[in-house]
C-alpha positions as CSV (number, residue, x, y, z in Angstrom):
1,X,122.9,103.5,106.9
2,X,120.5,104.7,104.2
3,X,121.0,101.5,102.4
4,X,120.1,99.6,105.5
5,X,116.9,101.6,106.0
6,X,116.0,101.1,102.3
7,X,116.4,97.4,102.6
8,X,114.0,97.2,105.5
9,X,111.5,99.6,103.9
10,X,111.6,97.7,100.7
11,X,110.9,94.4,102.5
12,X,107.4,95.0,103.8
13,X,105.9,91.9,102.3
14,X,105.6,88.4,103.7
15,X,104.5,89.3,107.2
16,X,102.8,87.0,109.5
17,X,100.4,88.6,112.1
18,X,100.4,87.2,115.5
19,X,98.2,87.8,118.6
20,X,100.1,86.3,121.6
21,X,98.4,88.7,124.0
22,X,95.0,88.8,122.3
23,X,95.6,92.5,121.3
24,X,96.0,94.0,117.9
25,X,98.4,92.5,115.5
26,X,101.6,94.2,114.3
27,X,102.6,93.8,110.7
28,X,106.4,93.9,109.9
29,X,106.0,97.0,107.7
30,X,104.6,98.9,110.6
31,X,107.9,98.8,112.5
32,X,110.7,101.1,112.3
33,X,114.0,99.8,110.9
34,X,115.5,99.6,114.3
35,X,112.6,97.6,115.7
36,X,113.0,95.2,112.7
37,X,116.8,94.8,113.3
38,X,116.4,94.4,117.0
39,X,114.2,91.4,116.3
40,X,116.9,89.6,114.3
41,X,118.5,86.5,115.7
42,X,121.9,87.4,117.3
43,X,123.5,84.7,115.1
44,X,122.1,86.5,112.0
45,X,122.8,90.0,113.2
46,X,126.2,90.2,111.5
47,X,124.6,89.2,108.1
48,X,122.1,92.0,108.4
49,X,124.3,94.8,109.9
50,X,127.7,95.7,108.6
51,X,128.2,98.8,110.8
52,X,129.4,98.7,114.4
53,X,127.4,101.9,115.0
54,X,124.3,100.2,114.0
55,X,125.0,97.2,116.2
56,X,125.6,99.5,119.2
57,X,122.4,101.4,118.3
58,X,120.4,98.1,118.4
59,X,121.9,97.5,121.8
60,X,120.9,100.9,123.0
61,X,117.4,100.4,121.6
62,X,117.0,97.0,123.3
63,X,118.1,98.3,126.7
64,X,116.8,102.0,126.8
65,X,113.8,101.0,129.0
66,X,116.1,99.3,131.6
67,X,118.9,101.9,131.4
68,X,116.8,105.1,131.2
69,X,114.4,106.8,133.4
70,X,110.7,107.4,132.9
71,X,109.7,111.1,132.7
72,X,106.7,112.9,131.3
73,X,108.5,113.1,128.0
74,X,109.1,109.3,127.8
75,X,112.2,107.3,128.5
76,X,115.3,109.5,129.1
77,X,118.9,108.3,129.0
78,X,121.2,111.1,130.1
79,X,125.0,111.2,130.4
80,X,124.8,111.0,134.1
81,X,123.1,107.6,133.8
82,X,126.5,106.5,132.5
83,X,125.3,104.9,129.2
84,X,128.9,104.5,127.9
85,X,129.6,102.0,130.7
86,X,126.3,100.3,130.2
87,X,126.7,100.0,126.4
88,X,130.4,98.9,126.8
89,X,129.3,96.1,129.2
90,X,126.5,95.0,126.9
91,X,128.7,95.0,123.9
92,X,131.5,93.3,125.9
93,X,133.9,95.9,124.4
94,X,135.6,99.1,125.8
95,X,134.1,102.0,124.0
96,X,134.7,105.8,123.9
97,X,132.1,108.6,124.1
98,X,132.5,109.2,120.3
99,X,131.4,105.6,119.6
100,X,128.4,106.1,122.0
101,X,127.5,109.3,120.2
102,X,127.6,107.7,116.8
103,X,125.4,104.8,118.1
104,X,122.9,107.2,119.5
105,X,122.8,109.2,116.2
106,X,122.3,106.0,114.3
107,X,119.5,105.0,116.6
108,X,117.9,108.3,116.1
109,X,118.0,107.9,112.3
110,X,116.7,104.3,112.4
111,X,113.9,105.0,114.8
112,X,112.2,107.5,112.4
113,X,111.7,110.1,115.0
114,X,110.6,107.8,117.9
115,X,113.9,108.5,119.6
116,X,115.9,111.7,119.6
117,X,119.5,112.4,120.6
118,X,120.3,116.0,121.5
119,X,122.3,118.3,123.8
120,X,120.3,119.6,126.7
121,X,121.8,122.7,128.3
122,X,121.2,121.3,131.8
123,X,121.8,117.7,131.4
124,X,124.2,117.3,128.5
125,X,123.6,114.7,125.8
126,X,120.4,112.9,126.1
127,X,118.6,110.0,124.4
128,X,114.8,110.2,124.6
129,X,112.3,107.5,123.6
130,X,109.2,109.8,123.2
131,X,106.1,108.8,125.1
132,X,103.8,109.8,122.2
133,X,105.4,107.4,119.7
134,X,104.2,104.0,118.7
135,X,107.6,102.5,119.4
136,X,107.2,103.6,123.0
137,X,103.7,102.1,123.2
138,X,104.9,98.8,121.8
139,X,108.0,98.7,124.2
140,X,105.9,99.6,127.2
141,X,103.1,97.1,126.4
142,X,105.6,94.3,125.7
143,X,104.3,93.9,122.2
144,X,107.7,94.4,120.6
145,X,109.3,91.0,120.7
146,X,110.2,88.2,118.3
147,X,107.0,86.3,119.2
148,X,104.7,89.3,118.8
149,X,105.7,90.3,115.3
150,X,105.6,88.2,112.1
151,X,108.9,86.4,111.3
152,X,111.0,87.7,108.6
153,X,111.0,86.1,105.3
């Protein structure tokens, strides 16, 4: 996974700013590795990602706003929200909890701190997209989409 992060961190040039909503523009190098991966075309995703855990992490990232619950901390996805079933359905594959945990850990690593995966004594394993992160702001404002960020290349 470190090689994947390095390839995205090293590929910060060639960005094209856009302003589809009239707001501030986002440069490709300002995005976390998981944001950059999530923008990839589904057809090209296999060329970029060679790890099933990272593919699942991207799916978690793309869906956390829909699957999780808003709290004062941000968007929280708890075990009681049944993320395993949600992820299995999205990936069109039967998964086990260990595979979900690996995906959540990969997502935490690729998000550069915007998301954390931890064990809460009351709620069990939780994935949190932190409200104070720029990733949260981009996802909530709808500015994280293929059309809002410069194309790769």
